[in-house]
ZAMARZA-216721 format. One record per residue (C-alpha): chain; residue in three letters; residue number from 1; x, z, y. Coordinates in Angstrom, 3 decimals, padded with zeros to 6 digits. Example, Ala and Ser with C-alpha at 12.3 -4.5 7.8 and 13.67 -1.06 7.14 Angstrom:
BEGIN
(rec A,ALA,1,(012.300,007.800,-004.500));
(rec A,SER,2,(013.670,007.140,-001.060));
% end
This chain:
BEGIN
(rec A,MET,1,(-000.017,000.031,-000.048));
(rec A,ARG,2,(001.342,-000.676,003.485));
(rec A,THR,3,(001.002,002.548,005.566));
(rec A,ILE,4,(-000.070,002.322,009.017));
(rec A,TRP,5,(-000.991,004.643,011.603));
(rec A,LYS,6,(-004.600,005.460,012.218));
(rec A,GLY,7,(-006.605,003.960,014.834));
(rec A,ARG,8,(-010.207,002.394,016.003));
(rec A,GLY,9,(-012.351,000.838,013.755));
(rec A,SER,10,(-013.412,-002.866,013.772));
(rec A,ARG,11,(-016.813,-004.949,013.843));
(rec A,ALA,12,(-017.807,-007.880,011.715));
(rec A,VAL,13,(-020.081,-010.679,012.367));
(rec A,LEU,14,(-020.689,-013.943,012.305));
(rec A,VAL,15,(-020.587,-017.614,012.412));
(rec A,ALA,16,(-018.475,-020.120,012.065));
(rec A,ALA,17,(-018.594,-023.644,012.484));
(rec A,ALA,18,(-015.839,-025.078,011.249));
(rec A,VAL,19,(-012.747,-025.843,013.137));
(rec A,ALA,20,(-011.558,-024.307,015.405));
(rec A,LEU,21,(-009.820,-022.315,017.644));
(rec A,VAL,22,(-007.813,-019.711,019.222));
(rec A,LEU,23,(-004.878,-021.994,018.839));
(rec A,PRO,24,(-002.038,-021.954,021.220));
(rec A,PHE,25,(-002.376,-021.672,024.874));
(rec A,ALA,26,(-001.582,-025.284,025.366));
(rec A,ALA,27,(-004.945,-027.483,026.247));
(rec A,ALA,28,(-003.969,-030.091,029.039));
(rec A,CYS,29,(-006.918,-030.274,031.670));
(rec A,MET,30,(-006.732,-033.053,034.145));
(rec A,ASP,31,(-008.989,-033.966,037.068));
(rec A,SER,32,(-011.123,-037.004,036.338));
(rec A,ASP,33,(-010.646,-038.345,039.476));
(rec A,GLN,34,(-007.035,-038.498,038.638));
(rec A,ASP,35,(-007.411,-039.717,035.347));
(rec A,GLY,36,(-009.415,-042.898,036.742));
(rec A,ARG,37,(-011.392,-043.903,033.531));
(rec A,ARG,38,(-014.908,-043.823,033.039));
(rec A,ALA,39,(-016.772,-042.848,029.934));
(rec A,GLY,40,(-018.243,-045.911,027.808));
(rec A,ASP,41,(-015.535,-048.559,028.749));
(rec A,PRO,42,(-013.096,-048.818,025.779));
(rec A,GLY,43,(-010.724,-050.739,027.351));
(rec A,SER,44,(-010.158,-048.612,030.340));
(rec A,LEU,45,(-010.532,-045.673,028.520));
(rec A,LEU,46,(-007.873,-046.682,026.033));
(rec A,GLU,47,(-005.069,-047.760,028.808));
(rec A,GLY,48,(-002.037,-045.515,028.650));
(rec A,THR,49,(-003.952,-042.759,026.375));
(rec A,GLN,50,(-004.182,-044.167,022.660));
(rec A,PRO,51,(-006.838,-042.057,020.920));
(rec A,PRO,52,(-005.946,-039.585,018.252));
(rec A,GLU,53,(-005.256,-040.389,014.732));
(rec A,VAL,54,(-005.598,-038.199,011.792));
(rec A,GLU,55,(-003.632,-039.381,009.015));
(rec A,ALA,56,(-001.359,-037.395,006.539));
(rec A,GLN,57,(001.687,-038.713,007.478));
(rec A,GLN,58,(001.049,-037.809,011.163));
(rec A,LEU,59,(000.145,-034.086,010.287));
(rec A,SER,60,(002.977,-033.749,008.210));
(rec A,ALA,61,(005.169,-035.175,011.104));
(rec A,ILE,62,(004.578,-032.709,013.531));
(rec A,PRO,63,(007.237,-030.087,014.037));
(rec A,ALA,64,(006.707,-026.415,012.769));
(rec A,GLY,65,(005.217,-024.310,015.599));
(rec A,LYS,66,(007.929,-021.905,017.391));
(rec A,GLN,67,(007.742,-018.363,016.670));
(rec A,LEU,68,(007.672,-016.027,019.671));
(rec A,PRO,69,(009.767,-012.722,020.098));
(rec A,LEU,70,(008.285,-009.616,018.969));
(rec A,ARG,71,(007.276,-006.848,021.547));
(rec A,SER,72,(007.960,-003.275,021.820));
(rec A,GLY,73,(006.300,-001.570,019.087));
(rec A,GLU,74,(005.212,-004.934,017.245));
(rec A,ASP,75,(005.694,-005.965,013.824));
(rec A,ARG,76,(004.712,-008.617,011.280));
(rec A,MET,77,(003.209,-009.098,007.801));
(rec A,THR,78,(003.187,-012.406,005.835));
(rec A,LEU,79,(000.194,-012.960,003.632));
(rec A,THR,80,(000.233,-016.131,001.105));
(rec A,MET,81,(-002.231,-017.365,-000.952));
(rec A,PRO,82,(-001.999,-015.901,-004.591));
(rec A,GLU,83,(-001.579,-019.480,-006.128));
(rec A,ALA,84,(-001.589,-023.343,-005.544));
(rec A,TYR,85,(-004.952,-024.851,-005.016));
(rec A,THR,86,(-005.684,-028.606,-005.260));
(rec A,PRO,87,(-008.412,-029.636,-002.913));
(rec A,SER,88,(-011.119,-031.972,-003.886));
(rec A,ALA,89,(-014.694,-033.290,-002.436));
(rec A,PRO,90,(-016.629,-029.704,-003.634));
(rec A,TYR,91,(-020.018,-031.972,-003.862));
(rec A,GLY,92,(-018.450,-035.099,-005.442));
(rec A,THR,93,(-018.548,-036.912,-002.383));
(rec A,GLY,94,(-016.884,-036.908,001.145));
(rec A,THR,95,(-013.478,-036.266,002.413));
(rec A,ASP,96,(-013.111,-033.050,003.458));
(rec A,ASP,97,(-012.516,-029.722,001.800));
(rec A,TYR,98,(-013.076,-026.164,003.105));
(rec A,ARG,99,(-011.765,-023.385,000.805));
(rec A,CYS,100,(-011.596,-019.695,001.410));
(rec A,PHE,101,(-008.984,-017.542,000.218));
(rec A,LEU,102,(-008.905,-013.711,000.243));
(rec A,LEU,103,(-005.824,-012.121,001.306));
(rec A,ASP,104,(-005.403,-008.569,001.131));
(rec A,PRO,105,(-002.923,-006.886,004.087));
(rec A,GLN,106,(-002.994,-003.749,002.103));
(rec A,LEU,107,(-004.310,-001.540,005.009));
(rec A,ASP,108,(-004.593,002.349,004.464));
(rec A,GLN,109,(-004.848,002.769,008.239));
(rec A,ASP,110,(-006.554,001.092,011.359));
(rec A,VAL,111,(-004.324,-001.452,013.082));
(rec A,TRP,112,(-004.399,-003.760,016.100));
(rec A,LEU,113,(-003.664,-007.507,015.502));
(rec A,THR,114,(-001.774,-008.816,018.061));
(rec A,GLY,115,(-001.151,-012.585,017.371));
(rec A,SER,116,(-001.011,-014.993,014.257));
(rec A,ASN,117,(000.882,-018.277,012.921));
(rec A,VAL,118,(000.132,-020.249,009.890));
(rec A,LEU,119,(003.047,-021.617,007.653));
(rec A,PRO,120,(001.285,-024.753,005.664));
(rec A,GLY,121,(002.507,-025.001,002.227));
(rec A,ASN,122,(001.556,-029.010,002.158));
(rec A,PRO,123,(001.445,-030.173,005.726));
(rec A,ASP,124,(-000.125,-033.610,004.278));
(rec A,VAL,125,(-003.257,-032.082,003.547));
(rec A,VAL,126,(-003.807,-029.071,005.403));
(rec A,HIS,127,(-005.899,-030.029,008.183));
(rec A,HIS,128,(-006.447,-026.568,010.123));
(rec A,VAL,129,(-006.687,-023.062,009.491));
(rec A,ILE,130,(-008.866,-020.077,010.437));
(rec A,LEU,131,(-008.731,-016.794,009.911));
(rec A,PHE,132,(-011.697,-014.246,009.365));
(rec A,LYS,133,(-011.390,-010.540,008.993));
(rec A,ILE,134,(-013.507,-009.175,006.275));
(rec A,PRO,135,(-014.647,-005.462,006.978));
(rec A,PRO,136,(-014.544,-002.985,003.635));
(rec A,ASP,137,(-018.253,-002.943,003.012));
(rec A,THR,138,(-017.817,-006.585,002.693));
(rec A,VAL,139,(-014.993,-006.903,000.483));
(rec A,GLY,140,(-016.939,-006.416,-002.765));
(rec A,GLU,141,(-019.075,-009.523,-002.075));
(rec A,ALA,142,(-015.864,-011.466,-001.066));
(rec A,GLU,143,(-014.208,-010.256,-004.319));
(rec A,ALA,144,(-017.073,-011.375,-006.424));
(rec A,ARG,145,(-017.181,-014.915,-004.631));
(rec A,ASP,146,(-013.588,-015.406,-005.294));
(rec A,ALA,147,(-014.105,-014.321,-008.755));
(rec A,ALA,148,(-016.926,-016.687,-009.773));
(rec A,SER,149,(-014.749,-019.591,-009.105));
(rec A,PRO,150,(-012.259,-020.860,-011.911));
(rec A,ASP,151,(-010.262,-022.055,-009.014));
(rec A,PRO,152,(-008.393,-020.119,-006.115));
(rec A,GLY,153,(-010.960,-019.096,-003.567));
(rec A,TRP,154,(-014.235,-020.508,-002.997));
(rec A,THR,155,(-016.058,-023.292,-000.954));
(rec A,CYS,156,(-016.917,-022.541,002.354));
(rec A,PHE,157,(-018.100,-025.065,004.689));
(rec A,GLY,158,(-019.220,-023.595,008.017));
(rec A,GLY,159,(-017.508,-020.120,007.804));
(rec A,THR,160,(-016.758,-017.478,004.819));
(rec A,GLY,161,(-020.353,-018.019,003.446));
(rec A,LEU,162,(-020.826,-013.989,003.087));
(rec A,ALA,163,(-023.596,-012.187,004.396));
(rec A,GLY,164,(-024.380,-011.201,007.949));
(rec A,GLU,165,(-022.081,-014.069,009.022));
(rec A,PHE,166,(-024.564,-015.622,011.307));
(rec A,GLY,167,(-025.827,-012.296,012.816));
(rec A,ASN,168,(-023.973,-012.258,016.087));
(rec A,LEU,169,(-022.138,-015.180,018.200));
(rec A,GLU,170,(-020.879,-012.920,020.833));
(rec A,ASP,171,(-018.604,-011.130,018.385));
(rec A,ALA,172,(-017.738,-013.418,015.743));
(rec A,ASN,173,(-015.618,-012.502,013.014));
(rec A,TRP,174,(-012.793,-014.913,013.965));
(rec A,LEU,175,(-009.216,-013.506,014.149));
(rec A,ALA,176,(-007.254,-016.632,015.146));
(rec A,ALA,177,(-007.006,-020.370,014.252));
(rec A,TRP,178,(-004.163,-022.930,013.948));
(rec A,ALA,179,(-003.627,-026.581,013.806));
(rec A,PRO,180,(-000.784,-028.790,013.159));
(rec A,GLY,181,(002.327,-028.400,015.739));
(rec A,GLY,182,(000.603,-024.912,016.887));
(rec A,ASP,183,(003.018,-022.330,018.014));
(rec A,GLU,184,(002.885,-018.681,016.899));
(rec A,THR,185,(000.199,-017.068,019.030));
(rec A,LYS,186,(000.038,-013.550,020.693));
(rec A,THR,187,(-002.397,-011.506,022.545));
(rec A,ARG,188,(-001.883,-010.712,026.156));
(rec A,ASP,189,(000.199,-007.628,026.801));
(rec A,GLY,190,(-002.299,-004.381,026.465));
(rec A,TYR,191,(-005.096,-006.335,024.449));
(rec A,GLY,192,(-005.567,-006.525,020.511));
(rec A,VAL,193,(-008.218,-007.310,017.939));
(rec A,GLU,194,(-009.012,-004.400,015.716));
(rec A,LEU,195,(-008.775,-004.295,012.042));
(rec A,GLU,196,(-010.117,-001.466,009.855));
(rec A,ALA,197,(-007.966,000.207,006.829));
(rec A,GLY,198,(-009.337,-001.398,003.705));
(rec A,SER,199,(-010.294,-004.803,005.610));
(rec A,ARG,200,(-009.361,-008.267,003.941));
(rec A,ILE,201,(-008.699,-011.175,005.586));
(rec A,VAL,202,(-010.132,-014.783,004.587));
(rec A,MET,203,(-007.906,-017.797,005.172));
(rec A,GLN,204,(-010.340,-020.722,005.509));
(rec A,VAL,205,(-008.334,-024.186,005.098));
(rec A,HIS,206,(-009.666,-027.237,005.911));
(rec A,TYR,207,(-008.216,-030.287,003.612));
(rec A,ASN,208,(-008.659,-033.616,004.937));
(rec A,LEU,209,(-008.718,-035.805,001.781));
(rec A,LEU,210,(-008.448,-039.121,003.484));
(rec A,LYS,211,(-005.044,-039.909,002.083));
(rec A,GLY,212,(-005.593,-038.439,-000.993));
(rec A,ALA,213,(-005.029,-034.538,-002.342));
(rec A,ALA,214,(-001.975,-032.883,-003.544));
(rec A,PRO,215,(-001.432,-028.898,-004.251));
(rec A,ASP,216,(-001.405,-026.656,-001.356));
(rec A,GLN,217,(-000.067,-022.755,-001.025));
(rec A,SER,218,(-000.256,-021.727,002.604));
(rec A,ALA,219,(000.532,-018.721,004.055));
(rec A,THR,220,(000.003,-016.834,007.422));
(rec A,GLN,221,(001.991,-014.281,009.444));
(rec A,LEU,222,(000.302,-011.679,011.356));
(rec A,ARG,223,(001.648,-009.700,014.340));
(rec A,TRP,224,(000.353,-006.007,014.459));
(rec A,MET,225,(000.449,-002.812,015.995));
(rec A,PRO,226,(-000.287,000.824,014.804));
(rec A,GLY,227,(-004.008,001.674,015.376));
(rec A,ASP,228,(-003.528,004.402,017.928));
(rec A,THR,229,(-001.615,001.820,020.225));
(rec A,ASP,230,(-003.490,002.095,023.555));
(rec A,LEU,231,(-005.050,-001.690,023.637));
(rec A,THR,232,(-008.123,-003.003,024.910));
(rec A,ALA,233,(-010.354,-004.756,022.341));
(rec A,LEU,234,(-010.474,-008.634,022.245));
(rec A,HIS,235,(-013.698,-010.331,020.908));
(rec A,THR,236,(-014.444,-013.840,020.180));
(rec A,PHE,237,(-017.597,-015.422,021.874));
(rec A,LEU,238,(-018.689,-018.909,020.532));
(rec A,MET,239,(-020.626,-021.246,022.230));
(rec A,PRO,240,(-021.942,-024.115,019.956));
(rec A,ALA,241,(-024.284,-026.760,020.758));
(rec A,PRO,242,(-026.338,-029.324,018.298));
(rec A,VAL,243,(-024.791,-033.011,018.216));
(rec A,GLU,244,(-027.384,-035.940,018.431));
(rec A,LEU,245,(-025.214,-039.050,018.934));
(rec A,PRO,246,(-027.427,-042.219,017.978));
(rec A,CYS,247,(-025.858,-045.607,016.827));
(rec A,ARG,248,(-025.123,-048.003,019.420));
(rec A,PRO,249,(-027.829,-050.636,020.113));
(rec A,GLU,250,(-025.903,-053.498,018.789));
(rec A,HIS,251,(-024.871,-051.394,015.409));
(rec A,SER,252,(-027.864,-050.102,014.836));
(rec A,ASP,253,(-029.077,-051.713,011.368));
(rec A,GLY,254,(-027.156,-049.403,009.204));
(rec A,GLU,255,(-029.254,-047.156,006.714));
(rec A,LEU,256,(-027.468,-044.071,008.230));
(rec A,CYS,257,(-028.746,-045.045,011.660));
(rec A,ASP,258,(-031.805,-043.406,010.740));
(rec A,ARG,259,(-031.507,-039.747,011.811));
(rec A,ASP,260,(-033.451,-038.525,008.850));
(rec A,ALA,261,(-031.076,-040.695,006.092));
(rec A,ALA,262,(-028.251,-039.140,008.196));
(rec A,MET,263,(-029.369,-035.414,007.728));
(rec A,VAL,264,(-029.819,-036.032,003.910));
(rec A,ASP,265,(-026.586,-037.385,003.959));
(rec A,VAL,266,(-024.840,-034.321,005.731));
(rec A,ASN,267,(-026.940,-032.074,003.243));
(rec A,LYS,268,(-025.596,-033.926,000.335));
(rec A,ARG,269,(-021.781,-033.437,001.390));
(rec A,PHE,270,(-021.708,-029.928,002.747));
(rec A,GLY,271,(-025.099,-028.104,000.687));
(rec A,VAL,272,(-026.549,-025.466,002.941));
(rec A,SER,273,(-024.260,-025.818,005.611));
(rec A,GLY,274,(-025.667,-029.551,006.355));
(rec A,ASN,275,(-028.650,-027.478,008.137));
(rec A,THR,276,(-026.261,-026.202,011.121));
(rec A,ASN,277,(-027.615,-028.501,013.706));
(rec A,THR,278,(-031.037,-027.721,013.196));
(rec A,LEU,279,(-030.339,-023.856,013.929));
(rec A,LEU,280,(-028.157,-024.699,016.838));
(rec A,HIS,281,(-031.196,-026.457,018.466));
(rec A,LEU,282,(-033.105,-023.073,017.404));
(rec A,LEU,283,(-030.157,-021.275,019.037));
(rec A,CYS,284,(-029.985,-023.182,022.371));
(rec A,GLY,285,(-033.960,-023.937,022.820));
(rec A,THR,286,(-033.024,-027.937,022.816));
(rec A,GLY,287,(-035.149,-030.560,021.065));
(rec A,VAL,288,(-033.806,-033.689,019.462));
(rec A,GLU,289,(-032.858,-035.965,022.085));
(rec A,PRO,290,(-030.512,-038.591,021.190));
(rec A,GLY,291,(-027.763,-039.193,023.409));
(rec A,GLU,292,(-024.146,-039.381,024.033));
(rec A,THR,293,(-024.195,-035.983,025.893));
(rec A,THR,294,(-025.333,-032.639,024.568));
(rec A,SER,295,(-025.008,-029.032,026.137));
(rec A,CYS,296,(-026.056,-025.331,025.469));
(rec A,THR,297,(-026.802,-022.565,027.867));
(rec A,ARG,298,(-026.698,-019.245,026.675));
(rec A,THR,299,(-027.395,-015.848,028.406));
(rec A,ILE,300,(-024.953,-013.073,028.357));
(rec A,SER,301,(-026.111,-009.731,026.992));
(rec A,ARG,302,(-023.366,-007.482,027.674));
(rec A,GLY,303,(-021.066,-007.591,030.636));
(rec A,MET,304,(-017.481,-008.840,029.712));
(rec A,THR,305,(-014.248,-010.327,031.045));
(rec A,VAL,306,(-013.207,-014.011,029.967));
(rec A,LEU,307,(-009.659,-013.935,029.377));
(rec A,GLY,308,(-009.140,-017.022,027.591));
(rec A,VAL,309,(-010.995,-020.312,026.890));
(rec A,ALA,310,(-011.141,-022.933,024.254));
(rec A,GLY,311,(-012.988,-025.937,023.337));
(rec A,HIS,312,(-013.736,-028.149,020.093));
(rec A,MET,313,(-014.839,-031.347,019.125));
(rec A,HIS,314,(-013.697,-033.990,016.545));
(rec A,LEU,315,(-012.510,-037.613,016.832));
(rec A,LEU,316,(-015.611,-039.006,018.599));
(rec A,GLY,317,(-015.445,-036.162,021.262));
(rec A,ARG,318,(-014.506,-037.730,024.553));
(rec A,ARG,319,(-015.117,-034.900,027.099));
(rec A,ILE,320,(-016.092,-031.087,027.283));
(rec A,THR,321,(-016.497,-028.415,029.988));
(rec A,ILE,322,(-017.506,-024.635,029.904));
(rec A,GLU,323,(-019.271,-023.370,032.844));
(rec A,THR,324,(-020.381,-019.917,033.857));
(rec A,ASN,325,(-023.612,-019.372,036.062));
(rec A,PRO,326,(-024.201,-023.193,035.868));
(rec A,ASP,327,(-026.724,-024.709,038.610));
(rec A,THR,328,(-026.258,-021.275,040.737));
(rec A,ALA,329,(-024.247,-020.745,044.069));
(rec A,ASP,330,(-021.578,-018.929,041.562));
(rec A,ALA,331,(-021.051,-021.529,039.285));
(rec A,LYS,332,(-017.723,-022.027,038.000));
(rec A,THR,333,(-015.937,-024.389,035.749));
(rec A,ILE,334,(-013.483,-022.415,033.318));
(rec A,LEU,335,(-012.628,-025.407,031.012));
(rec A,ARG,336,(-012.645,-029.069,031.716));
(rec A,ILE,337,(-011.305,-031.745,029.473));
(rec A,PRO,338,(-012.292,-035.011,030.818));
(rec A,VAL,339,(-010.204,-037.223,027.968));
(rec A,TRP,340,(-010.285,-035.187,024.980));
(rec A,ASN,341,(-007.467,-035.440,022.478));
(rec A,PHE,342,(-008.140,-034.161,018.930));
(rec A,ASP,343,(-004.473,-033.690,018.589));
(rec A,ASP,344,(-004.005,-031.568,021.174));
(rec A,GLN,345,(-006.585,-028.721,021.371));
(rec A,GLY,346,(-005.905,-025.166,021.991));
(rec A,SER,347,(-006.818,-022.129,023.787));
(rec A,LYS,348,(-005.755,-021.561,027.367));
(rec A,PRO,349,(-005.638,-018.297,029.423));
(rec A,ILE,350,(-007.485,-018.150,032.616));
(rec A,LYS,351,(-007.565,-015.773,035.476));
(rec A,PRO,352,(-009.835,-013.214,034.325));
(rec A,VAL,353,(-013.696,-013.916,035.020));
(rec A,HIS,354,(-015.900,-011.454,034.727));
(rec A,LEU,355,(-019.660,-011.725,033.777));
(rec A,ASP,356,(-022.690,-009.555,034.063));
(rec A,ALA,357,(-025.677,-009.116,031.617));
(rec A,GLY,358,(-028.008,-011.802,032.526));
(rec A,ASP,359,(-025.468,-014.485,033.805));
(rec A,THR,360,(-025.088,-017.292,031.834));
(rec A,VAL,361,(-022.401,-019.723,030.210));
(rec A,ARG,362,(-022.602,-023.577,029.246));
(rec A,VAL,363,(-020.772,-025.570,027.052));
(rec A,THR,364,(-021.403,-029.262,027.425));
(rec A,CYS,365,(-019.840,-032.278,025.227));
(rec A,GLN,366,(-019.657,-036.065,025.186));
(rec A,HIS,367,(-019.019,-037.908,022.402));
(rec A,GLN,368,(-018.754,-041.855,021.928));
(rec A,GLN,369,(-019.365,-044.192,019.058));
(rec A,TRP,370,(-016.832,-046.927,019.833));
(rec A,LEU,371,(-013.787,-044.894,019.192));
(rec A,ARG,372,(-014.426,-045.320,015.376));
(rec A,ASP,373,(-013.575,-048.966,016.385));
(rec A,LYS,374,(-009.960,-047.668,017.105));
(rec A,LEU,375,(-009.174,-044.983,014.996));
(rec A,PRO,376,(-007.454,-045.152,011.482));
(rec A,ALA,377,(-009.504,-042.222,010.230));
(rec A,PHE,378,(-012.653,-044.534,010.416));
(rec A,GLU,379,(-010.944,-047.450,008.762));
(rec A,THR,380,(-013.516,-047.345,005.737));
(rec A,GLN,381,(-016.348,-046.016,008.084));
(rec A,ARG,382,(-016.628,-048.619,010.762));
(rec A,GLU,383,(-020.130,-048.729,010.771));
(rec A,ASP,384,(-022.048,-046.587,012.970));
(rec A,ARG,385,(-024.173,-043.762,011.573));
(rec A,TYR,386,(-026.066,-041.127,013.272));
(rec A,ILE,387,(-023.984,-038.288,014.197));
(rec A,VAL,388,(-025.103,-034.601,014.223));
(rec A,TRP,389,(-023.238,-031.465,013.891));
(rec A,ALA,390,(-021.411,-031.076,010.346));
(rec A,GLU,391,(-018.099,-030.236,008.960));
(rec A,GLY,392,(-016.185,-033.155,008.486));
(rec A,SER,393,(-013.130,-034.978,010.553));
(rec A,THR,394,(-015.577,-037.986,011.010));
(rec A,ASP,395,(-018.513,-035.898,011.627));
(rec A,GLU,396,(-018.771,-033.792,015.044));
(rec A,MET,397,(-019.106,-030.782,016.742));
(rec A,CYS,398,(-019.652,-029.118,020.156));
(rec A,LEU,399,(-018.050,-025.822,020.359));
(rec A,GLY,400,(-016.811,-023.322,023.212));
(rec A,MET,401,(-014.806,-020.278,022.340));
(rec A,LEU,402,(-014.326,-017.728,024.392));
(rec A,SER,403,(-011.558,-014.821,024.337));
(rec A,VAL,404,(-013.461,-011.760,025.959));
(rec A,ALA,405,(-013.166,-007.904,026.633));
(rec A,TYR,406,(-016.498,-006.143,026.842));
(rec A,ASP,407,(-017.019,-003.437,029.756));
(rec A,ASP,408,(-019.078,-001.185,027.151));
(rec A,GLU,409,(-016.159,-001.193,024.659));
(rec A,PRO,410,(-015.630,002.571,023.701));
(rec A,SER,411,(-012.280,004.015,024.583));
% end
C-alpha cells in the first residue's frame, strides 16, 4: 500500500462525452478579423492552414510531451495497464474502440492530484486518453465490470459506464485528459483535485482503428501532494451541446443523409451511448434544428471562479466559442477559436472570471461537411451523412470544459 497523508475527501460524478480535455495549456486563439477567412468557402479557408489529419503515422510521429519540474511537496506515481490490450470495434462495425482500464494507486490516505501525464504504449493506435476518479463506494462496480470481460478492461463509449455518471455536469469525475504531443500538465499553484483513500482511477483509452489495430499497454503518471496540504479544490464543469449537421444539398441523396437512418447507425456502432444527442437536447432545452451552428446555454447553480477553459470538437469542427452571461451587458468571451485544429486542442489558463449563481454560460460550435472532401481520415467516408453527437473520430461533438473553484467549497 502507498502510505499518504490524510486530507480532505472527494466527490464523484458524471458524464463524459468522449474526448477530451484538460490538456496542456496550449490552445491557440486568433482573432477572426486577422484570420481573414470565412466559413463555408473551402478554398479560402484552406489557404495557409491545412486541415488536420488523423492517421496512425502522424500520431506516432508527434514527439513525446515534456515532463515538468516537481514543486515543493510534490511527488509522482506511475500507473500502468495490468496487461496489453489489442483494440477492435466492440460492436463489429466502426473504426473506434473506447476501452476503460481500472488502475489502483493504492491510497491508504487522501491526496491532492496536482498534474498528470500519459505514456502511450503504442502511439500508432492511442488516439487520446481521459482519466476518471472512482470513489471507494463505486470501486466494487468497477471491479465487476472489469472481471466480466475476458479481455483487459471493458467497453466504455461516452464515459466509464458506471452508475451515477450522468448525475452532475457541474462537478464531473474527470481528472485529466491527454492527446498526442501533450506535455505533462500541472494545476496552478495552490490548487488540486481531491482523491479519497481507497479510490481507483479509470484510464479510458480511445483507440483509432483507421489504420488497423495493434497491442497497447499504456501508463499514466500522476503528480500528487499529501491530503493535508493547504490547497483549493478544482472541479471540471462540462458544457456539451447537441450536434445536428445535415448533408449538403448537393450531396443529400445518401442513405445516411436521413436523420433517422443516421441515428440508427450511431446506435449500432456505439450501443446505448448512441442516445447522447437526444439527452443533450433535453439538457439544453433545444429542439432538432439542422444547421452548421449549434449551442447550449446553461445557468450556473453555484458561485464559482473559472480558472481555465477548453473546447472540443472532431474533424468537421470549424469554430468554437465559450461565453459567460451572453446577450447581457456583462457578456464576456472566455474562449474563441475561429479556425479549429483537431491536432492542437488544449486547455488554456485565463484571468480568473467569477460567476454568481444564476449567471449563464454558453458554448457555440460550427461544423462543416466540406472538410470530409479534404481530410485523409474520410478517405473511405467521402459521402455526406447526417451528423449527430457520437464518439467516433469521424462523428462529431460540441463540448466546452471549464476548470473551476466553487465559492461554497468547505475549507
